GUKOLFI-215939 format. One record per residue (C-alpha): residue in one letter; x, y, z. Coordinates in nm, 2 decimals, always signed. Example, Ala and Ser with C-alpha at 12.3 -4.5 7.8 and 13.67 -1.06 7.14 Angstrom:
2
+------+--------+--------+--------+
: type :     c1 :     c2 :     c3 :
+------+--------+--------+--------+
:    a :  +1.23 :  -0.45 :  +0.78 :
:    s :  +1.37 :  -0.11 :  +0.71 :
+------+--------+--------+--------+
***
This chain:
360
+------+--------+--------+--------+
: type :     c1 :     c2 :     c3 :
+------+--------+--------+--------+
:    m :  +7.94 :  -7.96 : -28.19 :
:    n :  +7.73 :  -8.05 : -27.89 :
:    a :  +7.42 :  -8.28 : -27.89 :
:    l :  +7.17 :  -8.01 : -27.96 :
:    a :  +7.38 :  -7.85 : -28.24 :
:    d :  +7.40 :  -8.20 : -28.40 :
:    k :  +7.02 :  -8.24 : -28.37 :
:    i :  +6.96 :  -7.89 : -28.52 :
:    g :  +7.21 :  -7.97 : -28.79 :
:    r :  +7.04 :  -8.29 : -28.89 :
:    l :  +6.71 :  -8.10 : -28.90 :
:    i :  +6.86 :  -7.83 : -29.13 :
:    a :  +7.01 :  -8.10 : -29.35 :
:    e :  +6.66 :  -8.25 : -29.40 :
:    v :  +6.44 :  -7.94 : -29.43 :
:    g :  +6.68 :  -7.66 : -29.52 :
:    p :  +6.78 :  -7.34 : -29.33 :
:    i :  +6.54 :  -7.25 : -29.04 :
:    p :  +6.43 :  -6.90 : -28.91 :
:    i :  +6.59 :  -6.75 : -28.61 :
:    a :  +6.27 :  -6.80 : -28.42 :
:    d :  +6.28 :  -7.18 : -28.47 :
:    y :  +6.65 :  -7.19 : -28.37 :
:    m :  +6.58 :  -7.00 : -28.05 :
:    a :  +6.28 :  -7.22 : -27.96 :
:    l :  +6.50 :  -7.54 : -28.00 :
:    a :  +6.79 :  -7.39 : -27.82 :
:    l :  +6.58 :  -7.28 : -27.52 :
:    t :  +6.30 :  -7.53 : -27.48 :
:    d :  +6.40 :  -7.86 : -27.65 :
:    r :  +6.28 :  -8.12 : -27.40 :
:    q :  +6.61 :  -8.32 : -27.40 :
:    h :  +6.88 :  -8.05 : -27.45 :
:    g :  +6.71 :  -7.70 : -27.42 :
:    y :  +6.86 :  -7.44 : -27.20 :
:    y :  +6.56 :  -7.37 : -26.98 :
:    t :  +6.48 :  -7.74 : -26.94 :
:    t :  +6.83 :  -7.86 : -26.85 :
:    h :  +7.05 :  -7.58 : -26.71 :
:    k :  +7.09 :  -7.38 : -26.39 :
:    a :  +7.07 :  -7.04 : -26.54 :
:    i :  +7.01 :  -6.78 : -26.27 :
:    g :  +7.24 :  -6.66 : -25.99 :
:    l :  +7.61 :  -6.59 : -25.93 :
:    d :  +7.68 :  -6.96 : -26.00 :
:    g :  +7.46 :  -6.96 : -26.31 :
:    d :  +7.48 :  -6.77 : -26.64 :
:    f :  +7.31 :  -6.44 : -26.55 :
:    i :  +7.15 :  -6.26 : -26.25 :
:    t :  +6.81 :  -6.09 : -26.25 :
:    a :  +6.68 :  -5.80 : -26.04 :
:    p :  +6.52 :  -6.02 : -25.77 :
:    e :  +6.85 :  -6.19 : -25.72 :
:    i :  +7.03 :  -5.86 : -25.68 :
:    s :  +6.83 :  -5.75 : -25.37 :
:    q :  +6.52 :  -5.84 : -25.18 :
:    m :  +6.41 :  -5.48 : -25.22 :
:    f :  +6.30 :  -5.55 : -25.58 :
:    g :  +6.05 :  -5.82 : -25.49 :
:    e :  +5.94 :  -5.64 : -25.18 :
:    l :  +5.84 :  -5.33 : -25.38 :
:    i :  +5.66 :  -5.54 : -25.63 :
:    g :  +5.47 :  -5.70 : -25.35 :
:    l :  +5.35 :  -5.36 : -25.23 :
:    w :  +5.27 :  -5.27 : -25.59 :
:    c :  +5.05 :  -5.58 : -25.61 :
:    v :  +4.86 :  -5.47 : -25.30 :
:    g :  +4.81 :  -5.13 : -25.45 :
:    a :  +4.69 :  -5.28 : -25.78 :
:    w :  +4.45 :  -5.50 : -25.58 :
:    e :  +4.31 :  -5.20 : -25.40 :
:    a :  +4.27 :  -5.01 : -25.73 :
:    m :  +4.07 :  -5.31 : -25.86 :
:    g :  +3.82 :  -5.28 : -25.57 :
:    r :  +3.98 :  -5.55 : -25.35 :
:    p :  +3.82 :  -5.86 : -25.51 :
:    a :  +3.77 :  -6.14 : -25.26 :
:    a :  +3.95 :  -6.39 : -25.49 :
:    i :  +4.24 :  -6.31 : -25.72 :
:    r :  +4.50 :  -6.50 : -25.92 :
:    l :  +4.85 :  -6.39 : -25.84 :
:    v :  +5.05 :  -6.51 : -26.15 :
:    e :  +5.41 :  -6.50 : -26.24 :
:    l :  +5.54 :  -6.57 : -26.59 :
:    g :  +5.88 :  -6.73 : -26.59 :
:    p :  +5.94 :  -6.72 : -26.21 :
:    g :  +6.30 :  -6.83 : -26.22 :
:    r :  +6.41 :  -6.97 : -25.88 :
:    g :  +6.11 :  -6.83 : -25.70 :
:    t :  +6.30 :  -6.54 : -25.54 :
:    l :  +6.07 :  -6.26 : -25.67 :
:    m :  +5.75 :  -6.44 : -25.56 :
:    a :  +5.89 :  -6.53 : -25.22 :
:    d :  +5.99 :  -6.16 : -25.15 :
:    l :  +5.67 :  -6.03 : -25.31 :
:    v :  +5.45 :  -6.25 : -25.08 :
:    r :  +5.65 :  -6.16 : -24.77 :
:    a :  +5.61 :  -5.79 : -24.83 :
:    a :  +5.24 :  -5.82 : -24.94 :
:    s :  +5.17 :  -6.01 : -24.62 :
:    i :  +5.13 :  -5.67 : -24.44 :
:    r :  +4.78 :  -5.69 : -24.59 :
:    a :  +4.64 :  -6.02 : -24.46 :
:    d :  +4.32 :  -5.97 : -24.66 :
:    f :  +4.52 :  -5.95 : -24.98 :
:    i :  +4.71 :  -6.28 : -24.90 :
:    a :  +4.38 :  -6.44 : -24.81 :
:    a :  +4.23 :  -6.34 : -25.14 :
:    a :  +4.53 :  -6.46 : -25.35 :
:    d :  +4.61 :  -6.80 : -25.50 :
:    v :  +4.95 :  -6.82 : -25.66 :
:    h :  +5.00 :  -6.95 : -26.02 :
:    l :  +5.34 :  -7.00 : -26.17 :
:    v :  +5.39 :  -7.03 : -26.55 :
:    e :  +5.70 :  -7.24 : -26.58 :
:    i :  +5.81 :  -7.52 : -26.81 :
:    s :  +6.13 :  -7.64 : -26.63 :
:    p :  +6.08 :  -7.92 : -26.38 :
:    a :  +6.41 :  -7.82 : -26.21 :
:    l :  +6.30 :  -7.46 : -26.16 :
:    r :  +5.96 :  -7.58 : -26.04 :
:    r :  +6.14 :  -7.76 : -25.76 :
:    q :  +6.34 :  -7.46 : -25.67 :
:    q :  +6.03 :  -7.24 : -25.67 :
:    r :  +5.86 :  -7.48 : -25.43 :
:    a :  +6.15 :  -7.48 : -25.19 :
:    r :  +6.20 :  -7.10 : -25.20 :
:    i :  +5.84 :  -6.99 : -25.18 :
:    g :  +5.76 :  -7.25 : -24.91 :
:    d :  +5.45 :  -7.43 : -24.81 :
:    g :  +5.25 :  -7.14 : -24.66 :
:    l :  +5.06 :  -7.08 : -24.99 :
:    a :  +4.88 :  -7.30 : -25.23 :
:    l :  +5.09 :  -7.30 : -25.55 :
:    t :  +4.98 :  -7.42 : -25.89 :
:    w :  +5.21 :  -7.46 : -26.19 :
:    h :  +5.12 :  -7.43 : -26.56 :
:    d :  +5.30 :  -7.46 : -26.89 :
:    r :  +5.11 :  -7.17 : -27.04 :
:    l :  +4.93 :  -6.86 : -26.94 :
:    d :  +4.61 :  -6.99 : -27.10 :
:    d :  +4.60 :  -7.27 : -26.85 :
:    v :  +4.56 :  -7.03 : -26.55 :
:    p :  +4.20 :  -7.04 : -26.44 :
:    a :  +3.97 :  -6.75 : -26.52 :
:    g :  +3.91 :  -6.47 : -26.27 :
:    p :  +4.06 :  -6.14 : -26.17 :
:    a :  +4.44 :  -6.15 : -26.19 :
:    i :  +4.76 :  -5.97 : -26.11 :
:    v :  +5.04 :  -6.09 : -26.34 :
:    i :  +5.41 :  -6.03 : -26.30 :
:    a :  +5.66 :  -6.09 : -26.58 :
:    n :  +6.02 :  -6.01 : -26.50 :
:    e :  +6.26 :  -6.08 : -26.79 :
:    f :  +6.00 :  -6.31 : -26.95 :
:    f :  +5.94 :  -6.15 : -27.29 :
:    d :  +6.31 :  -6.12 : -27.38 :
:    a :  +6.35 :  -6.50 : -27.41 :
:    l :  +6.06 :  -6.55 : -27.65 :
:    p :  +6.17 :  -6.64 : -28.01 :
:    i :  +6.22 :  -6.35 : -28.25 :
:    r :  +6.23 :  -6.33 : -28.63 :
:    q :  +6.50 :  -6.12 : -28.79 :
:    f :  +6.51 :  -5.96 : -29.13 :
:    v :  +6.82 :  -5.82 : -29.31 :
:    k :  +6.84 :  -5.55 : -29.58 :
:    t :  +7.03 :  -5.68 : -29.88 :
:    p :  +7.10 :  -5.53 : -30.22 :
:    s :  +6.80 :  -5.74 : -30.34 :
:    g :  +6.57 :  -5.61 : -30.07 :
:    w :  +6.47 :  -5.73 : -29.72 :
:    r :  +6.53 :  -6.10 : -29.65 :
:    e :  +6.46 :  -6.32 : -29.35 :
:    r :  +6.77 :  -6.42 : -29.15 :
:    l :  +6.81 :  -6.79 : -29.12 :
:    v :  +7.03 :  -7.05 : -28.96 :
:    g :  +7.19 :  -7.30 : -29.20 :
:    l :  +7.50 :  -7.51 : -29.24 :
:    d :  +7.84 :  -7.41 : -29.38 :
:    a :  +8.06 :  -7.63 : -29.59 :
:    e :  +8.19 :  -7.81 : -29.28 :
:    g :  +7.84 :  -7.87 : -29.15 :
:    q :  +7.87 :  -7.61 : -28.87 :
:    l :  +7.58 :  -7.37 : -28.79 :
:    m :  +7.59 :  -7.04 : -28.96 :
:    f :  +7.37 :  -6.73 : -29.03 :
:    g :  +7.24 :  -6.67 : -29.38 :
:    v :  +6.94 :  -6.51 : -29.55 :
:    g :  +6.64 :  -6.64 : -29.74 :
:    a :  +6.60 :  -6.62 : -30.11 :
:    t :  +6.25 :  -6.47 : -30.11 :
:    g :  +6.13 :  -6.12 : -30.02 :
:    v :  +5.97 :  -6.01 : -29.69 :
:    d :  +5.61 :  -5.88 : -29.65 :
:    a :  +5.67 :  -5.51 : -29.59 :
:    r :  +5.40 :  -5.51 : -29.32 :
:    l :  +5.64 :  -5.70 : -29.10 :
:    l :  +5.90 :  -5.42 : -29.10 :
:    p :  +5.92 :  -5.10 : -28.90 :
:    p :  +5.84 :  -4.77 : -29.07 :
:    g :  +6.13 :  -4.64 : -29.27 :
:    a :  +6.26 :  -4.98 : -29.37 :
:    d :  +6.31 :  -4.88 : -29.74 :
:    a :  +6.55 :  -4.60 : -29.63 :
:    e :  +6.78 :  -4.83 : -29.43 :
:    p :  +7.12 :  -4.92 : -29.56 :
:    d :  +7.22 :  -5.27 : -29.67 :
:    g :  +7.30 :  -5.48 : -29.36 :
:    a :  +7.03 :  -5.32 : -29.15 :
:    v :  +6.84 :  -5.57 : -28.92 :
:    a :  +6.48 :  -5.56 : -28.81 :
:    e :  +6.32 :  -5.78 : -28.55 :
:    i :  +5.97 :  -5.89 : -28.46 :
:    n :  +5.85 :  -6.11 : -28.18 :
:    r :  +5.52 :  -6.27 : -28.26 :
:    p :  +5.51 :  -6.50 : -27.96 :
:    a :  +5.55 :  -6.20 : -27.72 :
:    e :  +5.27 :  -6.01 : -27.91 :
:    a :  +5.04 :  -6.31 : -27.89 :
:    i :  +5.10 :  -6.35 : -27.52 :
:    m :  +5.04 :  -5.98 : -27.46 :
:    a :  +4.72 :  -5.99 : -27.67 :
:    a :  +4.59 :  -6.29 : -27.47 :
:    l :  +4.69 :  -6.13 : -27.14 :
:    a :  +4.52 :  -5.80 : -27.23 :
:    d :  +4.21 :  -5.97 : -27.34 :
:    r :  +4.19 :  -6.17 : -27.02 :
:    l :  +4.24 :  -5.86 : -26.80 :
:    r :  +3.97 :  -5.67 : -27.00 :
:    r :  +3.73 :  -5.96 : -26.96 :
:    d :  +3.80 :  -6.07 : -26.60 :
:    g :  +3.97 :  -5.77 : -26.45 :
:    g :  +4.32 :  -5.71 : -26.32 :
:    a :  +4.66 :  -5.58 : -26.40 :
:    a :  +4.99 :  -5.70 : -26.53 :
:    l :  +5.34 :  -5.56 : -26.47 :
:    a :  +5.64 :  -5.64 : -26.70 :
:    f :  +6.01 :  -5.56 : -26.66 :
:    d :  +6.26 :  -5.62 : -26.94 :
:    y :  +6.55 :  -5.47 : -27.13 :
:    g :  +6.43 :  -5.32 : -27.45 :
:    y :  +6.33 :  -5.00 : -27.64 :
:    v :  +6.03 :  -4.77 : -27.62 :
:    a :  +6.00 :  -4.71 : -28.00 :
:    r :  +6.05 :  -4.96 : -28.28 :
:    g :  +6.37 :  -4.93 : -28.47 :
:    f :  +6.65 :  -5.13 : -28.64 :
:    g :  +6.94 :  -5.33 : -28.50 :
:    d :  +7.05 :  -5.68 : -28.42 :
:    t :  +6.98 :  -5.75 : -28.05 :
:    l :  +7.00 :  -6.12 : -28.04 :
:    q :  +7.25 :  -6.22 : -27.78 :
:    a :  +7.38 :  -6.53 : -27.59 :
:    v :  +7.51 :  -6.53 : -27.24 :
:    s :  +7.71 :  -6.80 : -27.06 :
:    a :  +7.87 :  -6.77 : -26.71 :
:    h :  +7.79 :  -6.39 : -26.71 :
:    h :  +7.98 :  -6.33 : -27.04 :
:    y :  +7.85 :  -6.28 : -27.39 :
:    a :  +7.89 :  -6.57 : -27.63 :
:    d :  +7.83 :  -6.66 : -27.99 :
:    p :  +7.45 :  -6.73 : -28.03 :
:    l :  +7.53 :  -7.03 : -28.25 :
:    d :  +7.79 :  -7.17 : -28.02 :
:    r :  +7.68 :  -7.46 : -27.79 :
:    p :  +7.30 :  -7.42 : -27.84 :
:    g :  +7.12 :  -7.53 : -27.53 :
:    e :  +7.41 :  -7.44 : -27.31 :
:    c :  +7.38 :  -7.06 : -27.34 :
:    d :  +7.09 :  -6.82 : -27.27 :
:    l :  +6.95 :  -6.66 : -27.58 :
:    t :  +6.76 :  -6.33 : -27.56 :
:    a :  +6.66 :  -6.02 : -27.76 :
:    h :  +6.56 :  -5.67 : -27.66 :
:    v :  +6.18 :  -5.63 : -27.61 :
:    d :  +5.98 :  -5.40 : -27.83 :
:    f :  +5.76 :  -5.22 : -27.58 :
:    e :  +5.59 :  -5.01 : -27.85 :
:    a :  +5.46 :  -5.33 : -28.01 :
:    l :  +5.35 :  -5.48 : -27.68 :
:    a :  +5.16 :  -5.15 : -27.59 :
:    q :  +5.00 :  -5.14 : -27.93 :
:    v :  +4.87 :  -5.50 : -27.90 :
:    a :  +4.74 :  -5.44 : -27.55 :
:    r :  +4.55 :  -5.13 : -27.66 :
:    a :  +4.41 :  -5.31 : -27.96 :
:    e :  +4.25 :  -5.56 : -27.72 :
:    g :  +4.08 :  -5.28 : -27.53 :
:    a :  +4.32 :  -5.27 : -27.23 :
:    t :  +4.47 :  -4.97 : -27.07 :
:    v :  +4.85 :  -4.92 : -27.10 :
:    h :  +5.06 :  -4.76 : -26.83 :
:    g :  +5.41 :  -4.65 : -26.93 :
:    p :  +5.65 :  -4.77 : -27.03 :
:    v :  +5.88 :  -4.59 : -26.79 :
:    t :  +6.24 :  -4.68 : -26.70 :
:    q :  +6.29 :  -4.94 : -26.43 :
:    g :  +6.49 :  -4.68 : -26.23 :
:    e :  +6.20 :  -4.43 : -26.24 :
:    f :  +5.95 :  -4.69 : -26.14 :
:    l :  +6.14 :  -4.83 : -25.85 :
:    i :  +6.23 :  -4.49 : -25.71 :
:    a :  +5.86 :  -4.39 : -25.74 :
:    l :  +5.77 :  -4.70 : -25.54 :
:    g :  +6.01 :  -4.60 : -25.26 :
:    l :  +6.34 :  -4.78 : -25.34 :
:    i :  +6.55 :  -4.52 : -25.17 :
:    e :  +6.33 :  -4.52 : -24.86 :
:    r :  +6.33 :  -4.90 : -24.84 :
:    a :  +6.71 :  -4.90 : -24.88 :
:    g :  +6.74 :  -4.66 : -24.59 :
:    a :  +6.52 :  -4.87 : -24.36 :
:    l :  +6.70 :  -5.19 : -24.46 :
:    g :  +7.04 :  -5.04 : -24.38 :
:    a :  +6.95 :  -4.87 : -24.06 :
:    g :  +7.17 :  -4.99 : -23.78 :
:    k :  +7.36 :  -5.22 : -24.00 :
:    s :  +7.74 :  -5.24 : -24.05 :
:    a :  +7.91 :  -5.01 : -24.30 :
:    e :  +7.98 :  -5.32 : -24.51 :
:    v :  +7.61 :  -5.41 : -24.53 :
:    q :  +7.51 :  -5.05 : -24.60 :
:    a :  +7.76 :  -5.04 : -24.89 :
:    e :  +7.61 :  -5.36 : -25.03 :
:    i :  +7.26 :  -5.20 : -25.01 :
:    v :  +7.38 :  -4.89 : -25.19 :
:    a :  +7.54 :  -5.10 : -25.46 :
:    a :  +7.22 :  -5.29 : -25.51 :
:    v :  +7.02 :  -4.96 : -25.54 :
:    e :  +7.27 :  -4.84 : -25.80 :
:    r :  +7.25 :  -5.16 : -26.00 :
:    l :  +6.87 :  -5.18 : -25.99 :
:    a :  +6.80 :  -4.81 : -26.06 :
:    g :  +7.12 :  -4.64 : -26.18 :
:    p :  +7.13 :  -4.50 : -26.53 :
:    e :  +7.45 :  -4.68 : -26.61 :
:    e :  +7.31 :  -5.01 : -26.48 :
:    m :  +6.96 :  -5.16 : -26.51 :
:    g :  +6.78 :  -4.83 : -26.44 :
:    t :  +6.77 :  -4.70 : -26.79 :
:    l :  +6.81 :  -5.01 : -27.02 :
:    f :  +6.53 :  -5.19 : -26.84 :
:    k :  +6.17 :  -5.06 : -26.89 :
:    t :  +5.86 :  -5.12 : -26.69 :
:    l :  +5.51 :  -5.15 : -26.86 :
:    a :  +5.18 :  -5.21 : -26.69 :
:    v :  +4.85 :  -5.32 : -26.85 :
:    s :  +4.51 :  -5.31 : -26.68 :
:    g :  +4.17 :  -5.44 : -26.78 :
:    k :  +4.02 :  -5.09 : -26.73 :
:    a :  +4.14 :  -4.74 : -26.66 :
:    m :  +4.28 :  -4.72 : -26.31 :
:    s :  +4.56 :  -4.55 : -26.11 :
:    l :  +4.85 :  -4.79 : -26.06 :
:    p :  +5.15 :  -4.72 : -25.83 :
:    g :  +5.46 :  -4.61 : -26.00 :
:    f :  +5.29 :  -4.46 : -26.31 :
:    a :  +5.16 :  -4.12 : -26.38 :
:    t :  +4.78 :  -4.10 : -26.40 :
:    e :  +4.67 :  -4.11 : -26.76 :
+------+--------+--------+--------+
***
């Protein structure tokens, strides 16, 4: 049992079993031992790799998308360029480089990074460089008011979920408790669950079925949609997840690019869950925003010109470099890789045409 497992165990011994959401929050963001506050997560030498780390093409295309969104907004003279959970800063660095083809866009933008990790903030500063004014925030709510373009790549999947399990006595919340040896274990609560928390068709599910909700993700999307409706702008989110609500246990842990037990070594493994894009879209519409998509990441990147960018990037290069570029395209957009599992959703403060999405 590591230090955080011991800390969580003592908490459970004092207050009783805790919801999955509380366990995830402690494992990921505990100030002393949390994964995102203490670990080098991203990259080949970390625990997982994200799309911006696979190829510069991803961030470059997002940079051009930002320029297109800015133009669709009417080219405001000042705009907040915001990234939620910017990792090592790779996406923002590639984005800004590509978007620099429009000097007036760069002149209008000030960059805001929503990041809680001091270590990652240092990496972001080093990677993005000193050419732009950068401001860091712990929360989206801290970003100053004004028109904004917001990017969230693999941000919503790490927000704490609640899980519910169908038992012979009805639906119960899944909890983390202690076994007879004092080790962390999954269990279920003794009381019933408000049916309004469950997807349609819950009564027909067999015993053992699992349902998930992500209230923090919905709250952030609601706040984001309200801001965009009020101040103007657009947001773009990438994540693995599903288009329509359903049932299934998607909680997973990753360490050194391999799956791990979610209860093993809390604070040392990344914890995530699939994103419910239907729920996010519903919340955004309820706030009066316009929703674009979701579409698959593959569809979106190809619509933005991924194939053409790959051809330009590989022109005149060695066969080895060209093969690497082809492999990156396949990983980003191929149906057997990130292309289908990952979805892309945009939200705008008003109806507008955004690159990569069919006009609604």
